C-alpha positions, 0 to 999 in steps of 0.5 A, spaced: 448 500 529 442 498 524 443 493 520 440 493 513 441 489 506 442 493 499 442 492 492 448 495 488 451 496 481 458 494 481 462 497 475 469 492 475 475 493 471 476 486 467 483 485 464 485 477 463 493 479 463 498 484 462 498 485 455 491 485 454 486 491 453 482 491 459 474 494 460 469 495 465 464 490 466 457 491 470 454 487 475 448 487 479 449 484 486 443 483 491 441 483 498 448 485 500 449 486 508 451 493 511 455 489 515 459 485 510 466 487 509 468 490 501 472 483 500 466 479 502 461 483 498 466 481 492 466 474 494 458 474 494 459 477 487 464 471 485 460 466 487 454 468 483 459 469 477 461 462 478 454 459 479 453 462 472 459 459 469 463 466 468 470 467 470 470 470 477 474 477 479 481 476 480 483 480 486 489 480 492 487 478 499 491 475 505 490 477 512 483 481 511 485 484 518 488 491 515 496 488 516 498 485 509 497 490 504 494 486 499 487 488 498 489 494 494 484 497 489 481 504 487 474 504 489 470 510 486 476 514 485 480 513 492 485 508 494 482 503 499 475 507 498 472 512 502 474 511 509 480 514 512 486 510 515 483 504 512 484 498 508 479 495 503 478 489 507 476 494 513 471 497 509 464 495 510 458 496 506 455 500 511 459 506 507 454 505 502 446 505 501 441 501 497 442 503 489 449 505 489 453 504 483 460 502 485 466 503 481 472 498 482 479 498 479 486 496 480 492 501 481 494 505 475 501 506 475 506 503 470 511 500 476 505 496 478 503 493 471 496 489 472 496 482 472 489 480 472 483 484 473 484 488 480 491 484 481 497 488 480 504 486 480 507 490 486 514 486 486 518 493 485 517 494 492 520 488 494 526 489 490 527 496 493 527 493 500 532 488 498 536 494 496 537 496 503 531 495 507 535 490 512 540 491 518 546 487 520 546 483 526 551 479 530 549 471 531 549 468 537 544 469 543 539 474 543 540 481 545 536 483 551 530 488 548 532 493 553 540 493 552 540 499 547 537 505 550 533 509 545 530 516 545 522 515 546 521 520 540 526 516 536 522 510 538 515 513 537 517 516 530 521 509 528 514 505 530 510 510 526 514 509 520 514 502 521 507 501 520 507 502 513 504 495 510 507 497 503 500 497 500 502 502 494 496 507 495 501 512 496 503 510 489 496 510 486 494 516 489 500 520 486 499 524 480 507 522 479 506 515 481 512 516 486 514 511 491 517 516 496 512 515 502 513 508 502 521 508 501 522 514 506 518 510 511 522 504 510 529 508 510 526 512 516 524 507 521 531 504 520 535 510 520 532 512 527 534 506 531 541 504 533 541 497 530 540 501 523 546 505 523 551 500 519 548 501 513 545 508 514 548 511 508 548 505 503 541 504 505 538 511 503 543 511 496 541 504 494 534 504 496 533 511 492 537 508 486 532 502 486 526 506 486 528 510 480 530 504 476 523 501 477 520 507 474 517 511 480 516 518 479 518 524 483 515 527 489 512 534 488 509 534 495 502 534 493 501 530 500 496 526 496 500 520 499 499 521 506 491 523 505 490 516 503 495 512 507 491 507 511 496 507 516 497 515 516 504 515 514 507 522 515 510 526 509 515 528 514 518 521 513 520 524 506 523 530 508 527 525 513 529 521 507 531 527 503 536 529 509 539 522 509 540 521 502 543 528 501 548 526 507 550 519 504 551 523 498 556 528 501 559 523 505 560 518 498 564 524 495 569 525 500 
């Protein structure tokens, strides 16, 4: 693969805090390697800003390996940038060419208020997990991993749903700012496994109730969430969540 350097123009959202008004600021960056990750490119910009005596751009990051879901940002109007099934930290600058202008902004959702610049508060997801994303366990010695037989189809579907990293791209891409893909993935991967049975009904009711409390919008099945999900979480999980929720609600009324 050919390696090359490029000069770019960055239009980045700057906002000092949640209450303040934000604005785009334009920054030129030079000699950016095509083999840099997108976050490494922002590191270069921040070093440049610090040397000039200016405030660096605040952005979230942790693992830089596509695992943690922290590197959440809109890049040219698409969550995590142009590559399919990819987090921002996995996006490399070879996706762009010399002279390009790149617009970078935070998630746009009322339930994800901006903390500073490109950082948003995604703690609403944490509270949804706390409402029901757990299983009962018996204390004592560890149970052998193969002690409970699980159908392969169920195990595969649970594993696929569990791949959700909670980045919030689904919310950011949805015209309603719905969190249904995230919640359905968390409900599905536990509902499909026998270990999740004790809380199965309360889990669906409580997590959906918390999702509504946090102010996320309704799902209207546009599929935008699946299209931008870095882990390819299927909207089939949303159908499963609806079934889980309806079954739990009917049982509760008896």
